[in-house]
C-alpha positions as CSV (number, residue, x, y, z in Angstrom):
1,M,-40.5,10.9,37.6
2,E,-41.8,10.0,34.2
3,I,-39.7,12.7,32.6
4,F,-36.5,11.3,34.2
5,E,-37.3,7.8,32.9
6,E,-38.0,9.2,29.4
7,I,-34.7,11.1,29.5
8,S,-32.9,8.1,30.9
9,G,-34.3,5.9,28.1
10,Q,-33.3,8.4,25.4
11,I,-29.7,8.6,26.9
12,Y,-29.6,4.8,26.9
13,S,-30.8,4.6,23.3
14,A,-28.3,7.2,22.2
15,G,-25.5,5.5,24.0
16,K,-26.4,2.2,22.5
17,A,-26.5,3.7,19.0
18,I,-23.1,5.3,19.5
19,A,-21.6,2.0,20.7
20,E,-23.1,0.2,17.7
21,K,-21.7,2.8,15.3
22,A,-18.3,2.7,17.0
23,G,-18.3,-1.1,16.7
24,K,-19.2,-0.9,13.0
25,L,-16.4,1.7,12.4
26,S,-13.9,-0.4,14.3
27,G,-14.9,-3.4,12.1
28,I,-14.6,-1.3,9.0
29,A,-11.1,-0.1,10.0
30,K,-10.0,-3.7,10.8
31,L,-11.2,-4.9,7.4
32,K,-9.5,-2.0,5.6
33,S,-6.3,-2.8,7.5
34,E,-6.4,-6.4,6.5
35,I,-7.1,-5.5,2.8
36,S,-4.1,-3.2,2.9
37,T,-2.0,-6.0,4.3
38,C,-3.1,-8.2,1.4
39,D,-2.3,-5.5,-1.1
40,E,1.2,-5.2,0.3
41,V,1.7,-8.9,0.1
42,L,0.5,-8.9,-3.5
43,K,2.6,-5.9,-4.4
44,K,5.7,-7.5,-2.8
45,N,5.2,-10.8,-4.7
46,Y,4.4,-9.2,-8.0
47,I,7.6,-7.2,-7.7
48,E,9.6,-10.3,-6.9
49,I,8.1,-12.2,-9.8
50,G,8.8,-9.2,-12.1
51,R,12.4,-8.9,-10.9
52,K,13.0,-12.6,-11.4
53,Y,11.4,-12.5,-14.9
54,Y,13.5,-9.4,-15.8
55,E,16.7,-11.1,-14.6
56,A,15.9,-14.3,-16.6
57,H,14.8,-12.6,-19.8
58,R,16.5,-9.2,-20.0
59,D,18.9,-10.2,-22.8
60,E,16.4,-12.1,-24.9
61,E,15.3,-10.6,-28.2
62,G,11.6,-10.9,-29.2
63,D,10.3,-11.4,-25.7
64,P,6.7,-10.4,-25.4
65,Y,7.7,-7.9,-22.7
66,D,10.7,-6.6,-24.6
67,K,9.6,-3.0,-24.4
68,Q,9.2,-3.2,-20.6
69,L,12.5,-5.1,-20.2
70,K,14.3,-2.4,-22.1
71,A,12.6,0.4,-20.0
72,I,13.7,-1.3,-16.8
73,T,17.3,-1.6,-18.1
74,H,17.3,2.1,-19.0
75,A,15.8,3.1,-15.7
76,L,18.3,1.0,-13.8
77,A,21.2,2.6,-15.7
78,A,19.7,6.1,-15.1
79,K,19.2,5.4,-11.4
80,E,22.9,4.2,-11.1
81,K,24.1,7.4,-12.8
82,L,21.9,9.6,-10.6
83,E,23.2,7.9,-7.5
84,E,26.7,8.5,-8.6
85,D,25.9,12.2,-9.2
86,L,24.3,12.4,-5.8
87,K,27.4,10.8,-4.2
88,A,29.7,13.3,-6.0
89,V,27.6,16.3,-4.9
90,R,27.7,15.1,-1.2
91,E,31.4,14.6,-1.4
92,V,32.0,18.2,-2.7
93,K,31.2,19.7,0.8
């Protein structure tokens, strides 16, 4: 009977170790998910601040972010043109 008790103890120990590992992995996944949520909130708010700054300062000369403001203006114009081109291609059908 000793061998069965020994095997039973090893099985119990292995099961306990697996349960602890699963709990740890679950905790890690939860924390990573919460970090990702925080990153999304940060990204959304940084974008909103940037959009408002752009709208408020896009026509100012000598702004410290003049280069970036102009790049955004050019990108918006290019995007608008590309969207028009896409619409035209779709209508050709």
